[in-house]
C-alpha positions in Angstrom: 71.9 203.0 195.0 75.2 201.4 194.2 76.9 203.4 196.9 74.2 202.5 199.4 74.6 198.8 198.7 78.3 199.1 199.0 77.8 200.9 202.3 75.5 198.2 203.6 78.0 195.5 202.6 80.7 197.4 204.4 78.6 197.6 207.5 78.0 193.8 207.4 81.6 193.0 206.8 82.6 195.4 209.7 80.2 193.5 212.0 81.5 190.1 210.9 85.1 191.3 211.5 84.3 192.5 215.0 85.5 189.3 216.6 83.0 186.9 218.2 80.2 189.4 217.8 77.5 186.9 218.7 79.2 185.4 221.7 80.2 186.5 225.2 83.8 187.5 225.6 86.0 188.8 228.4 88.6 191.5 228.6 90.5 193.6 231.2 90.7 197.4 231.6 93.8 199.4 232.6 93.2 202.5 234.7 95.5 205.5 234.0 98.2 206.1 236.6 97.9 209.3 238.6 101.3 210.5 237.2 104.8 210.9 238.5 104.0 214.3 240.1 102.0 212.6 242.9 103.8 212.5 246.2 103.2 209.4 248.5 101.8 209.8 252.0 99.2 212.4 251.1 96.1 213.4 253.1 94.1 210.4 254.1 90.7 209.7 252.6 88.4 206.7 253.1 86.4 205.1 250.3 83.8 203.2 252.4 81.7 201.6 249.7 81.2 201.5 246.0 77.8 200.3 244.7 76.9 199.2 241.2 73.5 200.9 240.7 73.2 200.3 236.9 69.9 199.1 235.6 69.9 196.4 232.9 67.1 196.1 230.4 66.3 193.2 228.1 65.8 195.0 224.8 66.7 198.7 225.3 66.2 201.2 222.5 69.3 203.1 223.5 72.5 201.0 223.1 74.0 202.9 226.0 71.6 201.2 228.4 73.2 198.0 229.9 71.8 194.8 228.5 73.0 191.2 228.3 73.0 188.4 225.7 69.8 186.4 225.8 69.5 182.8 226.7 69.5 180.8 229.9 73.1 179.8 229.5 74.1 183.5 229.5 72.0 184.6 232.5 74.0 186.4 235.2 73.1 187.0 238.9 73.5 190.4 240.6 77.1 189.7 241.5 78.1 188.5 238.0 76.4 191.5 236.4 79.0 193.7 238.0 81.5 192.3 235.5 79.4 193.3 232.4 80.8 196.4 230.7 79.7 196.4 227.0 77.3 195.0 224.4 78.3 194.1 220.9 76.1 194.8 217.9 75.9 193.8 214.3 76.1 195.8 211.1 72.5 197.0 211.4 72.6 197.7 215.1 71.1 194.4 216.3 72.3 193.5 219.7 74.5 190.4 219.8 77.1 189.2 222.4 78.2 191.1 225.5 81.6 191.7 227.2 82.5 191.0 230.8 85.6 192.0 232.7 88.0 189.2 233.4 87.5 187.1 236.6 88.6 189.1 239.7 87.6 192.4 238.2 84.2 194.2 238.2 83.0 197.7 237.7 83.3 198.4 241.5 86.9 197.3 241.7 87.9 199.3 238.6 86.0 202.4 239.8 87.8 202.1 243.2 91.2 202.1 241.4 90.2 204.9 239.2 89.1 207.0 242.2 92.2 206.0 244.2 94.3 207.5 241.3 92.0 210.5 241.0 92.4 211.3 244.7 96.1 210.8 244.4 96.3 213.6 241.9 94.7 215.9 244.5 97.2 215.0 247.2 95.2 212.3 249.0 96.0 208.7 249.9 93.1 206.2 250.1 93.4 204.4 253.5 91.3 201.8 255.4 88.8 203.2 257.8 90.7 201.5 260.7 93.8 203.5 259.9 92.1 206.8 259.2 92.2 209.8 261.5 88.9 211.1 262.8 88.9 214.1 260.4 89.5 212.1 257.2 86.8 212.5 254.6 84.7 209.4 254.0 83.3 208.6 250.5 80.6 206.3 249.3 80.1 205.9 245.6 77.1 205.0 243.4 78.0 203.8 239.9 75.1 205.0 237.7 76.8 204.3 234.4 79.7 202.2 233.3 79.1 201.0 229.8 80.4 200.8 226.2 78.6 200.1 223.0 79.2 199.7 219.3 77.5 201.9 216.7 77.7 200.6 213.0 78.1 202.9 210.0 78.4 202.7 206.2 82.1 203.1 206.0 83.3 203.1 209.6 81.9 202.7 213.0 82.4 203.8 216.6 82.7 202.5 220.1 81.6 204.8 222.9 82.1 204.4 226.7 80.4 206.4 229.4 81.0 206.6 233.2 78.7 208.4 235.7 79.3 208.3 239.4 77.8 210.0 242.4 80.2 210.6 245.2 78.7 211.1 248.7 81.3 212.8 250.8 81.2 213.2 254.6 83.8 215.3 256.3 84.2 217.8 259.2 82.9 220.4 256.6 79.6 218.6 256.2 77.9 216.3 253.7 78.3 216.9 250.0 77.3 215.0 246.8 79.4 215.3 243.7 78.7 213.9 240.3 81.7 212.9 238.2 81.4 211.6 234.6 83.7 210.5 231.8 83.2 209.9 228.1 85.4 208.1 225.5 84.8 207.9 221.7 86.8 205.7 219.3 86.2 205.8 215.6 87.0 202.3 214.3 87.2 200.0 211.3 87.1 196.8 213.3 85.6 196.3 216.8 88.5 194.3 218.1 89.3 194.1 221.8 91.9 196.8 221.7 89.4 199.3 220.3 87.0 198.7 223.2 89.8 199.2 225.6 90.8 202.4 223.9 87.3 203.8 224.2 87.4 203.0 227.9 90.9 204.5 228.2 89.6 207.8 226.8 86.6 207.7 229.2 88.9 207.1 232.1 91.2 210.0 231.1 88.2 212.3 230.8 86.9 211.1 234.1 90.2 212.1 235.8 89.9 215.5 234.3 86.3 215.9 235.3 87.2 214.7 238.8 89.9 217.3 239.1 87.4 220.1 238.2 84.7 218.7 240.5 87.1 218.3 243.4 88.5 221.8 243.0 84.9 223.2 243.1 84.1 221.3 246.2 87.1 221.9 248.4 88.9 218.6 247.9 
């Protein structure tokens, strides 16, 4: 019993140390570069549109389901929800504050940069439709998951981040749909901003690897 009590105390302390756990905060995310081996002026590809298709719930049982801090002062419209990327939780798993991307960033802009770098690793350059040749592949993207969450524990905790995108590709070879996902896990002691960013960094890196495999299997 003594060990259990100590574990519960540790979980509470961990939550209290997580930094503004009950409030809304903002942070930025850095997308991994495509690497020095990429040569500029690659084959052109067009990303026509990226759509945030995530569904937010008020009180989800699964913390990986997007949700926002309650209260009229925290309400977000459809455009503002594109900035939401995580939900903070207390030592017993109760949902508290949320995390938004900094102004000027949202999940669509970050995903576009991630895909731009992913295509670069395959020898492509993302170009505007007006500058693309007739045979350039055109891509539209549905973001089905782009979320991170905190899971408390007795002695330590974790932050996980998941990405899930559906790429719809139109090219002279026909129409294809390709799913690309990414997952990042970060075991932590304190849920500070850098630890959220590290979970996403690992999810981005995994996404680039999964993209390479999917592209290779689909002739990209």
